[in-house]
Structures are given as C-alpha cells and as structure tokens.
LUMMI-897885 format. One line per field, with one value per residue: residue number from 1; z, y, x of N, C-alpha, C, CB in turn; residue in one letter. Coordinates in steps of 0.2 Angstrom, whole numbers, plus 5000, padded with zeros to 4 digits. Glycine has a CB too. Layout:
<pts>
k: c(NUM | ...)
nz: c(Z | ...)
ny: c(Y | ...)
nx: c(X | ...)
caz: c(Z | ...)
cay: c(Y | ...)
cax: c(X | ...)
cz: c(Z | ...)
cy: c(Y | ...)
cx: c(X | ...)
cbz: c(Z | ...)
cby: c(Y | ...)
cbx: c(X | ...)
r: c(A | ...)
</pts>
This chain:
<pts>
k: c(1 | 2 | 3 | 4 | 5 | 6 | 7 | 8 | 9 | 10 | 11 | 12 | 13 | 14 | 15 | 16 | 17 | 18 | 19 | 20 | 21 | 22 | 23 | 24 | 25 | 26 | 27 | 28 | 29 | 30 | 31 | 32 | 33 | 34 | 35 | 36 | 37 | 38 | 39 | 40 | 41 | 42 | 43 | 44 | 45 | 46 | 47 | 48 | 49 | 50 | 51 | 52 | 53 | 54 | 55 | 56 | 57 | 58 | 59 | 60 | 61 | 62 | 63 | 64 | 65 | 66 | 67 | 68 | 69 | 70 | 71 | 72 | 73 | 74 | 75 | 76 | 77 | 78 | 79 | 80 | 81 | 82 | 83 | 84 | 85 | 86 | 87 | 88 | 89 | 90 | 91 | 92 | 93 | 94 | 95 | 96 | 97 | 98 | 99 | 100 | 101 | 102 | 103 | 104 | 105 | 106 | 107 | 108 | 109 | 110 | 111 | 112 | 113 | 114 | 115 | 116 | 117 | 118 | 119 | 120 | 121 | 122 | 123 | 124 | 125 | 126 | 127 | 128 | 129 | 130 | 131 | 132 | 133 | 134 | 135 | 136 | 137 | 138 | 139 | 140 | 141 | 142 | 143 | 144 | 145 | 146 | 147 | 148 | 149 | 150 | 151 | 152 | 153 | 154 | 155 | 156 | 157 | 158 | 159 | 160 | 161 | 162 | 163 | 164 | 165 | 166 | 167 | 168 | 169 | 170 | 171 | 172 | 173 | 174 | 175 | 176 | 177 | 178 | 179 | 180 | 181 | 182 | 183 | 184 | 185 | 186 | 187 | 188 | 189 | 190 | 191 | 192 | 193 | 194 | 195 | 196 | 197 | 198 | 199)
nz: c(5867 | 5863 | 5864 | 5869 | 5863 | 5874 | 5880 | 5890 | 5895 | 5885 | 5893 | 5893 | 5885 | 5895 | 5894 | 5888 | 5897 | 5908 | 5902 | 5899 | 5912 | 5918 | 5911 | 5914 | 5924 | 5917 | 5907 | 5916 | 5920 | 5908 | 5906 | 5915 | 5918 | 5918 | 5909 | 5898 | 5894 | 5888 | 5875 | 5869 | 5859 | 5866 | 5877 | 5888 | 5892 | 5906 | 5910 | 5905 | 5911 | 5924 | 5922 | 5919 | 5931 | 5939 | 5934 | 5936 | 5951 | 5953 | 5947 | 5951 | 5965 | 5965 | 5955 | 5962 | 5973 | 5967 | 5960 | 5959 | 5957 | 5944 | 5936 | 5936 | 5930 | 5916 | 5900 | 5887 | 5876 | 5880 | 5891 | 5905 | 5904 | 5914 | 5919 | 5926 | 5925 | 5912 | 5913 | 5922 | 5914 | 5905 | 5912 | 5917 | 5905 | 5903 | 5913 | 5926 | 5941 | 5948 | 5958 | 5975 | 5977 | 5977 | 5989 | 5984 | 5978 | 5988 | 5984 | 5986 | 5980 | 5967 | 5956 | 5957 | 5956 | 5942 | 5937 | 5940 | 5932 | 5920 | 5918 | 5918 | 5907 | 5897 | 5895 | 5886 | 5874 | 5873 | 5875 | 5863 | 5855 | 5862 | 5861 | 5848 | 5846 | 5854 | 5848 | 5838 | 5843 | 5854 | 5852 | 5860 | 5869 | 5863 | 5866 | 5877 | 5877 | 5879 | 5888 | 5884 | 5871 | 5871 | 5867 | 5853 | 5851 | 5851 | 5843 | 5843 | 5856 | 5865 | 5861 | 5863 | 5877 | 5880 | 5878 | 5887 | 5899 | 5898 | 5900 | 5913 | 5921 | 5924 | 5930 | 5936 | 5949 | 5949 | 5939 | 5944 | 5954 | 5947 | 5941 | 5952 | 5956 | 5944 | 5945 | 5957 | 5953 | 5943 | 5951 | 5959 | 5949 | 5946 | 5957 | 5958 | 5946 | 5946 | 5955 | 5948 | 5941 | 5928 | 5916)
ny: c(5569 | 5585 | 5595 | 5611 | 5622 | 5624 | 5612 | 5609 | 5601 | 5603 | 5606 | 5596 | 5600 | 5606 | 5599 | 5588 | 5582 | 5580 | 5571 | 5560 | 5557 | 5553 | 5542 | 5528 | 5529 | 5535 | 5526 | 5515 | 5521 | 5522 | 5508 | 5503 | 5495 | 5503 | 5513 | 5507 | 5502 | 5512 | 5512 | 5501 | 5492 | 5487 | 5495 | 5502 | 5513 | 5515 | 5511 | 5521 | 5532 | 5530 | 5531 | 5545 | 5550 | 5546 | 5553 | 5566 | 5566 | 5565 | 5577 | 5588 | 5592 | 5596 | 5607 | 5616 | 5619 | 5624 | 5635 | 5649 | 5650 | 5643 | 5652 | 5663 | 5658 | 5658 | 5666 | 5677 | 5669 | 5656 | 5648 | 5641 | 5629 | 5625 | 5608 | 5602 | 5608 | 5604 | 5590 | 5589 | 5594 | 5584 | 5573 | 5577 | 5577 | 5563 | 5560 | 5559 | 5561 | 5571 | 5565 | 5568 | 5579 | 5573 | 5574 | 5584 | 5580 | 5585 | 5601 | 5608 | 5619 | 5631 | 5624 | 5611 | 5612 | 5616 | 5604 | 5595 | 5601 | 5599 | 5586 | 5586 | 5594 | 5587 | 5577 | 5581 | 5577 | 5563 | 5562 | 5566 | 5555 | 5546 | 5552 | 5551 | 5537 | 5535 | 5541 | 5533 | 5520 | 5521 | 5528 | 5533 | 5541 | 5553 | 5566 | 5569 | 5572 | 5582 | 5584 | 5575 | 5579 | 5591 | 5593 | 5594 | 5606 | 5616 | 5612 | 5617 | 5620 | 5613 | 5614 | 5628 | 5628 | 5620 | 5629 | 5639 | 5632 | 5630 | 5643 | 5644 | 5635 | 5638 | 5634 | 5620 | 5616 | 5620 | 5612 | 5599 | 5599 | 5600 | 5588 | 5580 | 5584 | 5580 | 5566 | 5564 | 5568 | 5559 | 5547 | 5550 | 5550 | 5537 | 5530 | 5534 | 5529 | 5516 | 5511 | 5509 | 5500 | 5496 | 5483)
nx: c(5669 | 5674 | 5690 | 5695 | 5709 | 5717 | 5717 | 5707 | 5692 | 5677 | 5662 | 5647 | 5632 | 5618 | 5606 | 5609 | 5618 | 5610 | 5601 | 5609 | 5613 | 5602 | 5597 | 5595 | 5585 | 5575 | 5572 | 5567 | 5555 | 5548 | 5546 | 5537 | 5522 | 5510 | 5514 | 5518 | 5506 | 5499 | 5503 | 5497 | 5485 | 5475 | 5471 | 5459 | 5446 | 5443 | 5456 | 5464 | 5459 | 5464 | 5478 | 5479 | 5475 | 5485 | 5496 | 5491 | 5491 | 5505 | 5510 | 5502 | 5504 | 5518 | 5517 | 5509 | 5517 | 5528 | 5523 | 5525 | 5539 | 5540 | 5532 | 5541 | 5552 | 5552 | 5556 | 5557 | 5556 | 5552 | 5540 | 5533 | 5520 | 5506 | 5502 | 5493 | 5479 | 5476 | 5476 | 5465 | 5455 | 5455 | 5451 | 5439 | 5432 | 5431 | 5422 | 5427 | 5436 | 5450 | 5464 | 5469 | 5483 | 5500 | 5513 | 5527 | 5544 | 5558 | 5566 | 5580 | 5586 | 5589 | 5595 | 5591 | 5577 | 5577 | 5582 | 5571 | 5561 | 5566 | 5563 | 5549 | 5546 | 5552 | 5544 | 5534 | 5539 | 5538 | 5524 | 5518 | 5520 | 5512 | 5499 | 5497 | 5496 | 5485 | 5474 | 5472 | 5470 | 5461 | 5448 | 5438 | 5444 | 5447 | 5441 | 5449 | 5463 | 5471 | 5482 | 5492 | 5494 | 5500 | 5513 | 5511 | 5506 | 5516 | 5529 | 5542 | 5545 | 5553 | 5566 | 5568 | 5566 | 5578 | 5588 | 5585 | 5587 | 5601 | 5606 | 5601 | 5609 | 5624 | 5635 | 5646 | 5642 | 5628 | 5624 | 5626 | 5617 | 5605 | 5605 | 5603 | 5590 | 5583 | 5584 | 5577 | 5565 | 5561 | 5561 | 5551 | 5540 | 5541 | 5537 | 5524 | 5518 | 5521 | 5512 | 5501 | 5488 | 5485 | 5484)
caz: c(5869 | 5860 | 5869 | 5866 | 5862 | 5880 | 5883 | 5895 | 5892 | 5884 | 5896 | 5889 | 5885 | 5901 | 5893 | 5886 | 5903 | 5911 | 5898 | 5900 | 5919 | 5921 | 5906 | 5917 | 5927 | 5912 | 5904 | 5921 | 5920 | 5902 | 5905 | 5919 | 5915 | 5916 | 5904 | 5892 | 5892 | 5884 | 5868 | 5867 | 5856 | 5871 | 5882 | 5889 | 5894 | 5913 | 5911 | 5903 | 5917 | 5930 | 5920 | 5920 | 5938 | 5942 | 5931 | 5940 | 5957 | 5953 | 5945 | 5954 | 5971 | 5963 | 5952 | 5967 | 5977 | 5963 | 5955 | 5959 | 5953 | 5937 | 5933 | 5936 | 5927 | 5909 | 5897 | 5881 | 5871 | 5883 | 5897 | 5907 | 5904 | 5919 | 5916 | 5930 | 5922 | 5906 | 5916 | 5925 | 5909 | 5902 | 5917 | 5916 | 5898 | 5904 | 5919 | 5931 | 5945 | 5949 | 5965 | 5979 | 5975 | 5981 | 5991 | 5979 | 5981 | 5990 | 5980 | 5990 | 5977 | 5960 | 5951 | 5958 | 5952 | 5935 | 5935 | 5940 | 5927 | 5914 | 5917 | 5916 | 5900 | 5892 | 5894 | 5881 | 5868 | 5873 | 5875 | 5856 | 5852 | 5865 | 5859 | 5841 | 5847 | 5857 | 5843 | 5833 | 5847 | 5859 | 5849 | 5865 | 5872 | 5858 | 5869 | 5883 | 5875 | 5879 | 5891 | 5880 | 5865 | 5873 | 5863 | 5846 | 5850 | 5849 | 5843 | 5845 | 5863 | 5868 | 5859 | 5867 | 5884 | 5881 | 5878 | 5894 | 5904 | 5897 | 5904 | 5920 | 5924 | 5921 | 5934 | 5938 | 5955 | 5947 | 5935 | 5948 | 5958 | 5942 | 5940 | 5958 | 5955 | 5939 | 5947 | 5962 | 5949 | 5940 | 5956 | 5961 | 5944 | 5946 | 5963 | 5957 | 5940 | 5948 | 5959 | 5943 | 5940 | 5921 | 5914)
cay: c(5576 | 5589 | 5599 | 5617 | 5622 | 5624 | 5606 | 5608 | 5598 | 5607 | 5603 | 5594 | 5604 | 5604 | 5595 | 5581 | 5580 | 5577 | 5565 | 5554 | 5555 | 5550 | 5537 | 5522 | 5530 | 5537 | 5519 | 5512 | 5523 | 5520 | 5501 | 5502 | 5492 | 5508 | 5517 | 5503 | 5501 | 5518 | 5511 | 5495 | 5493 | 5484 | 5500 | 5504 | 5520 | 5515 | 5511 | 5528 | 5537 | 5528 | 5534 | 5552 | 5551 | 5545 | 5559 | 5572 | 5565 | 5566 | 5583 | 5594 | 5595 | 5600 | 5613 | 5620 | 5621 | 5628 | 5640 | 5656 | 5649 | 5641 | 5658 | 5667 | 5655 | 5659 | 5672 | 5679 | 5663 | 5650 | 5649 | 5634 | 5628 | 5620 | 5602 | 5600 | 5610 | 5600 | 5584 | 5590 | 5595 | 5577 | 5569 | 5579 | 5574 | 5556 | 5560 | 5557 | 5567 | 5570 | 5563 | 5573 | 5580 | 5570 | 5579 | 5584 | 5578 | 5591 | 5605 | 5613 | 5625 | 5632 | 5619 | 5605 | 5614 | 5615 | 5597 | 5593 | 5604 | 5596 | 5579 | 5587 | 5597 | 5582 | 5572 | 5583 | 5573 | 5556 | 5563 | 5567 | 5549 | 5543 | 5555 | 5548 | 5531 | 5534 | 5543 | 5527 | 5514 | 5522 | 5533 | 5536 | 5546 | 5559 | 5572 | 5569 | 5571 | 5589 | 5583 | 5571 | 5583 | 5598 | 5594 | 5596 | 5613 | 5620 | 5607 | 5620 | 5622 | 5609 | 5618 | 5634 | 5626 | 5618 | 5636 | 5642 | 5627 | 5631 | 5649 | 5643 | 5631 | 5640 | 5631 | 5613 | 5615 | 5620 | 5606 | 5593 | 5600 | 5598 | 5580 | 5577 | 5586 | 5576 | 5560 | 5564 | 5568 | 5552 | 5543 | 5552 | 5547 | 5529 | 5528 | 5534 | 5525 | 5509 | 5510 | 5509 | 5493 | 5494 | 5477)
cax: c(5669 | 5680 | 5693 | 5698 | 5716 | 5721 | 5717 | 5702 | 5686 | 5671 | 5656 | 5641 | 5626 | 5615 | 5601 | 5613 | 5621 | 5604 | 5598 | 5614 | 5614 | 5595 | 5595 | 5592 | 5579 | 5570 | 5570 | 5563 | 5548 | 5545 | 5545 | 5532 | 5516 | 5506 | 5516 | 5518 | 5499 | 5497 | 5505 | 5494 | 5479 | 5470 | 5470 | 5452 | 5445 | 5445 | 5464 | 5467 | 5458 | 5469 | 5484 | 5478 | 5475 | 5492 | 5500 | 5489 | 5494 | 5512 | 5512 | 5499 | 5508 | 5524 | 5515 | 5507 | 5523 | 5533 | 5520 | 5528 | 5545 | 5538 | 5530 | 5547 | 5558 | 5551 | 5559 | 5553 | 5555 | 5549 | 5536 | 5530 | 5513 | 5504 | 5499 | 5487 | 5473 | 5475 | 5474 | 5459 | 5451 | 5454 | 5447 | 5432 | 5429 | 5429 | 5418 | 5432 | 5439 | 5457 | 5465 | 5473 | 5490 | 5504 | 5519 | 5533 | 5551 | 5562 | 5570 | 5583 | 5589 | 5586 | 5597 | 5587 | 5571 | 5578 | 5582 | 5564 | 5557 | 5569 | 5559 | 5542 | 5546 | 5554 | 5538 | 5530 | 5541 | 5534 | 5517 | 5516 | 5519 | 5507 | 5493 | 5496 | 5494 | 5478 | 5470 | 5471 | 5468 | 5456 | 5444 | 5433 | 5448 | 5448 | 5440 | 5453 | 5470 | 5475 | 5488 | 5497 | 5494 | 5503 | 5519 | 5509 | 5504 | 5522 | 5534 | 5549 | 5546 | 5558 | 5572 | 5568 | 5568 | 5585 | 5592 | 5584 | 5590 | 5608 | 5607 | 5600 | 5614 | 5630 | 5641 | 5646 | 5638 | 5621 | 5622 | 5625 | 5610 | 5600 | 5605 | 5600 | 5583 | 5580 | 5584 | 5572 | 5558 | 5560 | 5560 | 5544 | 5536 | 5541 | 5533 | 5516 | 5516 | 5522 | 5506 | 5496 | 5485 | 5484 | 5487)
cz: c(5866 | 5865 | 5866 | 5866 | 5868 | 5884 | 5888 | 5891 | 5891 | 5888 | 5891 | 5890 | 5891 | 5899 | 5891 | 5893 | 5907 | 5908 | 5900 | 5908 | 5922 | 5916 | 5909 | 5920 | 5922 | 5909 | 5909 | 5921 | 5914 | 5902 | 5910 | 5916 | 5913 | 5910 | 5897 | 5889 | 5887 | 5876 | 5865 | 5864 | 5861 | 5877 | 5883 | 5892 | 5902 | 5914 | 5910 | 5908 | 5923 | 5928 | 5921 | 5927 | 5941 | 5940 | 5935 | 5947 | 5958 | 5952 | 5949 | 5960 | 5969 | 5959 | 5957 | 5971 | 5973 | 5959 | 5954 | 5955 | 5946 | 5933 | 5931 | 5931 | 5919 | 5907 | 5891 | 5876 | 5874 | 5890 | 5899 | 5907 | 5909 | 5916 | 5920 | 5927 | 5916 | 5908 | 5919 | 5920 | 5905 | 5906 | 5917 | 5910 | 5899 | 5910 | 5925 | 5935 | 5947 | 5957 | 5969 | 5977 | 5980 | 5983 | 5985 | 5982 | 5983 | 5985 | 5983 | 5987 | 5970 | 5955 | 5951 | 5955 | 5945 | 5933 | 5935 | 5934 | 5920 | 5912 | 5915 | 5909 | 5895 | 5890 | 5888 | 5874 | 5867 | 5872 | 5868 | 5853 | 5855 | 5862 | 5852 | 5841 | 5850 | 5852 | 5838 | 5837 | 5852 | 5857 | 5855 | 5869 | 5869 | 5862 | 5875 | 5882 | 5876 | 5883 | 5887 | 5873 | 5865 | 5868 | 5855 | 5845 | 5848 | 5849 | 5844 | 5852 | 5866 | 5867 | 5863 | 5874 | 5885 | 5882 | 5885 | 5899 | 5904 | 5901 | 5911 | 5924 | 5922 | 5925 | 5935 | 5944 | 5953 | 5943 | 5939 | 5952 | 5953 | 5941 | 5946 | 5958 | 5950 | 5941 | 5952 | 5958 | 5946 | 5945 | 5958 | 5956 | 5945 | 5952 | 5961 | 5951 | 5942 | 5952 | 5954 | 5942 | 5933 | 5919 | 5907)
cy: c(5579 | 5593 | 5605 | 5617 | 5622 | 5617 | 5604 | 5605 | 5603 | 5603 | 5601 | 5599 | 5602 | 5599 | 5588 | 5578 | 5577 | 5571 | 5559 | 5552 | 5552 | 5544 | 5531 | 5523 | 5531 | 5530 | 5515 | 5514 | 5521 | 5513 | 5499 | 5499 | 5498 | 5512 | 5513 | 5502 | 5506 | 5516 | 5504 | 5496 | 5491 | 5489 | 5502 | 5511 | 5520 | 5515 | 5518 | 5533 | 5536 | 5531 | 5541 | 5554 | 5551 | 5551 | 5565 | 5571 | 5567 | 5573 | 5589 | 5597 | 5599 | 5606 | 5618 | 5623 | 5626 | 5634 | 5646 | 5655 | 5647 | 5647 | 5662 | 5664 | 5656 | 5665 | 5673 | 5674 | 5657 | 5651 | 5642 | 5635 | 5623 | 5614 | 5600 | 5602 | 5606 | 5593 | 5584 | 5591 | 5588 | 5573 | 5570 | 5577 | 5567 | 5555 | 5557 | 5563 | 5566 | 5568 | 5569 | 5573 | 5576 | 5575 | 5578 | 5582 | 5585 | 5594 | 5610 | 5619 | 5626 | 5627 | 5613 | 5606 | 5613 | 5608 | 5594 | 5595 | 5601 | 5589 | 5581 | 5590 | 5592 | 5577 | 5574 | 5579 | 5567 | 5557 | 5564 | 5560 | 5545 | 5545 | 5552 | 5541 | 5530 | 5537 | 5537 | 5521 | 5515 | 5529 | 5537 | 5541 | 5552 | 5565 | 5574 | 5568 | 5577 | 5588 | 5580 | 5575 | 5589 | 5599 | 5596 | 5603 | 5618 | 5615 | 5610 | 5622 | 5619 | 5612 | 5624 | 5633 | 5624 | 5624 | 5639 | 5638 | 5629 | 5638 | 5648 | 5639 | 5632 | 5637 | 5624 | 5612 | 5615 | 5614 | 5600 | 5593 | 5598 | 5591 | 5577 | 5578 | 5581 | 5569 | 5559 | 5564 | 5562 | 5547 | 5544 | 5549 | 5540 | 5527 | 5528 | 5530 | 5518 | 5507 | 5508 | 5501 | 5491 | 5488 | 5476)
cx: c(5675 | 5683 | 5696 | 5705 | 5720 | 5720 | 5711 | 5696 | 5680 | 5665 | 5651 | 5636 | 5622 | 5610 | 5604 | 5615 | 5615 | 5601 | 5603 | 5614 | 5607 | 5593 | 5592 | 5586 | 5573 | 5567 | 5565 | 5556 | 5545 | 5543 | 5540 | 5526 | 5511 | 5508 | 5516 | 5511 | 5497 | 5498 | 5502 | 5487 | 5473 | 5468 | 5462 | 5452 | 5446 | 5453 | 5466 | 5465 | 5462 | 5476 | 5484 | 5478 | 5481 | 5497 | 5498 | 5492 | 5501 | 5514 | 5509 | 5502 | 5514 | 5522 | 5513 | 5512 | 5527 | 5530 | 5523 | 5535 | 5544 | 5536 | 5536 | 5552 | 5557 | 5555 | 5554 | 5552 | 5552 | 5546 | 5533 | 5523 | 5510 | 5501 | 5493 | 5480 | 5471 | 5473 | 5467 | 5453 | 5450 | 5450 | 5440 | 5428 | 5427 | 5425 | 5421 | 5434 | 5446 | 5458 | 5468 | 5480 | 5494 | 5510 | 5524 | 5539 | 5554 | 5566 | 5574 | 5586 | 5587 | 5589 | 5593 | 5580 | 5571 | 5578 | 5575 | 5560 | 5560 | 5565 | 5552 | 5542 | 5548 | 5549 | 5534 | 5532 | 5537 | 5527 | 5514 | 5515 | 5513 | 5500 | 5492 | 5493 | 5486 | 5473 | 5468 | 5468 | 5463 | 5452 | 5440 | 5437 | 5449 | 5447 | 5445 | 5460 | 5474 | 5481 | 5494 | 5498 | 5498 | 5509 | 5517 | 5508 | 5510 | 5528 | 5541 | 5550 | 5551 | 5565 | 5573 | 5569 | 5575 | 5589 | 5591 | 5587 | 5598 | 5610 | 5606 | 5605 | 5621 | 5636 | 5641 | 5642 | 5630 | 5619 | 5621 | 5619 | 5605 | 5599 | 5602 | 5592 | 5580 | 5579 | 5578 | 5565 | 5557 | 5558 | 5552 | 5539 | 5535 | 5537 | 5526 | 5514 | 5517 | 5516 | 5500 | 5494 | 5483 | 5487 | 5486)
cbz: c(5877 | 5854 | 5872 | 5870 | 5858 | 5885 | 5886 | 5898 | 5896 | 5877 | 5902 | 5892 | 5879 | 5904 | 5887 | 5881 | 5907 | 5912 | 5890 | 5898 | 5923 | 5921 | 5901 | 5922 | 5932 | 5907 | 5902 | 5928 | 5921 | 5896 | 5906 | 5924 | 5919 | 5923 | 5905 | 5893 | 5898 | 5886 | 5867 | 5873 | 5850 | 5874 | 5882 | 5894 | 5893 | 5916 | 5906 | 5896 | 5919 | 5931 | 5913 | 5916 | 5942 | 5940 | 5924 | 5940 | 5960 | 5948 | 5938 | 5956 | 5976 | 5958 | 5947 | 5972 | 5980 | 5959 | 5958 | 5965 | 5957 | 5937 | 5937 | 5942 | 5928 | 5907 | 5895 | 5877 | 5869 | 5884 | 5897 | 5915 | 5896 | 5924 | 5917 | 5937 | 5920 | 5902 | 5921 | 5930 | 5903 | 5900 | 5924 | 5917 | 5893 | 5904 | 5917 | 5929 | 5952 | 5948 | 5965 | 5987 | 5974 | 5978 | 5998 | 5975 | 5976 | 5996 | 5974 | 5994 | 5977 | 5957 | 5953 | 5965 | 5954 | 5932 | 5940 | 5946 | 5926 | 5914 | 5924 | 5921 | 5899 | 5895 | 5900 | 5879 | 5868 | 5879 | 5878 | 5852 | 5854 | 5873 | 5858 | 5837 | 5852 | 5863 | 5839 | 5830 | 5851 | 5866 | 5843 | 5869 | 5874 | 5852 | 5871 | 5888 | 5868 | 5883 | 5898 | 5878 | 5861 | 5880 | 5863 | 5844 | 5857 | 5855 | 5836 | 5840 | 5867 | 5866 | 5851 | 5866 | 5886 | 5875 | 5872 | 5895 | 5902 | 5890 | 5901 | 5921 | 5923 | 5922 | 5941 | 5939 | 5960 | 5944 | 5929 | 5953 | 5961 | 5935 | 5940 | 5964 | 5953 | 5932 | 5950 | 5966 | 5944 | 5936 | 5962 | 5961 | 5937 | 5947 | 5969 | 5955 | 5934 | 5952 | 5964 | 5936 | 5945 | 5916 | 5918)
cby: c(5576 | 5593 | 5595 | 5623 | 5628 | 5629 | 5604 | 5614 | 5592 | 5607 | 5608 | 5587 | 5604 | 5610 | 5597 | 5582 | 5586 | 5583 | 5566 | 5556 | 5562 | 5555 | 5536 | 5519 | 5536 | 5541 | 5515 | 5512 | 5531 | 5521 | 5497 | 5507 | 5487 | 5513 | 5520 | 5496 | 5500 | 5524 | 5510 | 5490 | 5489 | 5478 | 5506 | 5498 | 5523 | 5509 | 5506 | 5530 | 5535 | 5521 | 5532 | 5554 | 5547 | 5538 | 5560 | 5572 | 5558 | 5562 | 5584 | 5591 | 5589 | 5595 | 5612 | 5616 | 5615 | 5624 | 5641 | 5659 | 5644 | 5636 | 5662 | 5669 | 5647 | 5659 | 5670 | 5685 | 5661 | 5645 | 5655 | 5633 | 5626 | 5624 | 5597 | 5603 | 5618 | 5599 | 5581 | 5596 | 5599 | 5574 | 5569 | 5587 | 5576 | 5552 | 5556 | 5552 | 5567 | 5577 | 5557 | 5571 | 5587 | 5564 | 5577 | 5591 | 5574 | 5590 | 5608 | 5610 | 5625 | 5639 | 5617 | 5603 | 5621 | 5619 | 5593 | 5595 | 5612 | 5594 | 5576 | 5592 | 5603 | 5578 | 5571 | 5590 | 5573 | 5553 | 5570 | 5571 | 5544 | 5544 | 5562 | 5549 | 5527 | 5539 | 5549 | 5524 | 5511 | 5523 | 5531 | 5531 | 5543 | 5558 | 5573 | 5564 | 5568 | 5594 | 5579 | 5564 | 5583 | 5598 | 5588 | 5592 | 5616 | 5625 | 5604 | 5626 | 5621 | 5602 | 5619 | 5638 | 5620 | 5614 | 5640 | 5643 | 5620 | 5632 | 5654 | 5640 | 5623 | 5647 | 5635 | 5611 | 5620 | 5627 | 5605 | 5593 | 5607 | 5602 | 5578 | 5580 | 5593 | 5576 | 5557 | 5570 | 5574 | 5550 | 5543 | 5560 | 5549 | 5527 | 5533 | 5542 | 5527 | 5508 | 5515 | 5512 | 5492 | 5500 | 5471)
cbx: c(5669 | 5678 | 5699 | 5695 | 5718 | 5718 | 5723 | 5700 | 5684 | 5669 | 5654 | 5639 | 5622 | 5611 | 5596 | 5618 | 5624 | 5598 | 5598 | 5621 | 5615 | 5590 | 5600 | 5597 | 5579 | 5573 | 5576 | 5567 | 5549 | 5549 | 5551 | 5530 | 5512 | 5505 | 5523 | 5522 | 5495 | 5500 | 5512 | 5494 | 5478 | 5472 | 5474 | 5449 | 5438 | 5442 | 5467 | 5464 | 5450 | 5470 | 5486 | 5472 | 5470 | 5495 | 5499 | 5481 | 5493 | 5516 | 5510 | 5492 | 5509 | 5528 | 5510 | 5502 | 5527 | 5537 | 5513 | 5530 | 5549 | 5533 | 5525 | 5549 | 5557 | 5544 | 5566 | 5557 | 5562 | 5555 | 5531 | 5532 | 5510 | 5500 | 5505 | 5487 | 5473 | 5481 | 5479 | 5458 | 5454 | 5461 | 5450 | 5431 | 5434 | 5435 | 5411 | 5437 | 5435 | 5461 | 5470 | 5472 | 5492 | 5507 | 5521 | 5533 | 5555 | 5566 | 5565 | 5588 | 5597 | 5589 | 5604 | 5586 | 5569 | 5584 | 5586 | 5561 | 5559 | 5576 | 5559 | 5539 | 5551 | 5560 | 5534 | 5531 | 5548 | 5536 | 5515 | 5521 | 5525 | 5507 | 5494 | 5502 | 5498 | 5478 | 5472 | 5477 | 5474 | 5459 | 5440 | 5431 | 5454 | 5444 | 5433 | 5450 | 5471 | 5470 | 5487 | 5495 | 5488 | 5505 | 5523 | 5503 | 5501 | 5523 | 5534 | 5550 | 5539 | 5558 | 5573 | 5562 | 5563 | 5587 | 5590 | 5576 | 5589 | 5610 | 5602 | 5593 | 5612 | 5631 | 5641 | 5653 | 5639 | 5620 | 5627 | 5631 | 5610 | 5601 | 5613 | 5603 | 5582 | 5584 | 5590 | 5573 | 5558 | 5566 | 5564 | 5543 | 5538 | 5548 | 5535 | 5515 | 5520 | 5528 | 5504 | 5498 | 5479 | 5486 | 5483)
r: c(M | M | S | P | P | D | G | S | A | V | P | L | A | A | S | R | L | L | R | E | A | T | A | Q | Q | H | L | A | V | E | Q | L | P | A | M | R | A | L | M | R | D | S | L | S | V | P | D | Y | V | Q | V | L | R | R | H | H | A | A | L | A | G | W | E | Q | R | E | S | A | W | L | H | A | S | G | D | A | A | W | R | Y | Q | P | R | S | P | L | L | E | Q | D | L | A | A | L | Q | A | T | P | P | L | P | A | P | A | P | P | A | P | D | A | G | S | R | W | G | M | L | Y | V | V | E | G | S | R | L | G | G | R | L | I | A | R | Q | L | R | Q | S | L | T | D | A | A | P | A | L | S | Y | F | E | L | G | H | A | D | P | A | C | W | R | R | F | Q | Q | R | L | E | Q | A | L | P | T | P | Q | S | R | Q | A | A | V | D | G | A | R | A | M | F | A | H | F | H | T | H | F | A | L | E | T | V | A)
</pts>
C-alpha cells in the first residue's frame, strides 16, 4: 500500500477491500460440491436444475426484501438487474419450478446492503466461466443459461459497479459495514449451496 506525502495510508479501493476480507469465504463457496459440479463434464440436467433452484432460494428473498433499495441504488452508469426472473426463466425452460424464497440475512444499514450486493454482482464474473463450460458439457441446458450468461451481456458492468461501490462507501465505518454484509451474504450462499446433493 502506498502512502501520501503526509505519511497517512491510502485506503484500499472498496472492491479490493471486500475481496481481501472475504477471500476465504468466497473460496469455501466455490469449493462446495454443488459449485464444483458445474465445471464437470458429468453434470446432468437434473443436477443443473437443483443448482438453479438453490440459487433462486438464496437470491429471491433478498431481492424481494431489498427491491426498493436495489432500484434506488443505481445511477446513470450502473443499475442492478434482478436475478430471480432469469432463474425462473431458466427453470421454466427445463420444465422445473422455483422453490420458496429463503429469508435473507439481516442488513441493518446501507453499508451492509452494499456488501451483500458486492457478492451478488461479483458472481456475474464466475457466471461467465460457468456458462461457457455448460455450453460445451451440457448442451441440453442451452435454453436455460440466461442467469449464468448475464455477465456476457455487458462485460463492462463490473467496472461500473466498482465505481458506484466506491461512491457509496466513503467512510471507514461504511466499509466495515460492507465487509460484514458481504461475509453474511457469503455465509447465506454457503448454507444453501451446502444443502445441494449434486455428486
């Protein structure tokens, strides 16, 4: 970390701070069998349906609760795109139904909401890799990739979100709240994806 002439430390960019603070939890989610199965050639359509259902269960309740805030959080360069409709579309394409939404983790302030949103928006990056793999390994899922292919639609969206995140977290207090929120969201994902039975 570089220091300015007065000797004080330059704070990390908000997205980097969150990435470093949640690295272990992020890795733990990625290493769950349900997530690792997405990158295997042996994945079946029923397995994929269960993965989509778990994603929907984890996200739908949060999107419902935070709907007004998510709509208001955007600016001219970046706006949140709801994931639940994409998951419902993909499930319908596979003749499956979504589960009931699960309760979202508490978000006591705006900082924690931004931390949770960081986790959800960041998943677009991994989704691009997953979609590419599924197009090769599970051709029957081709009509049901709108959720994971969201990142392909606008590759620059992540950079614009990072800029919006920086504006939204101007103080050490708001950034710590965002760290807490991001950790809570990763724990929420871990709980739901660990219930998965994909082998």
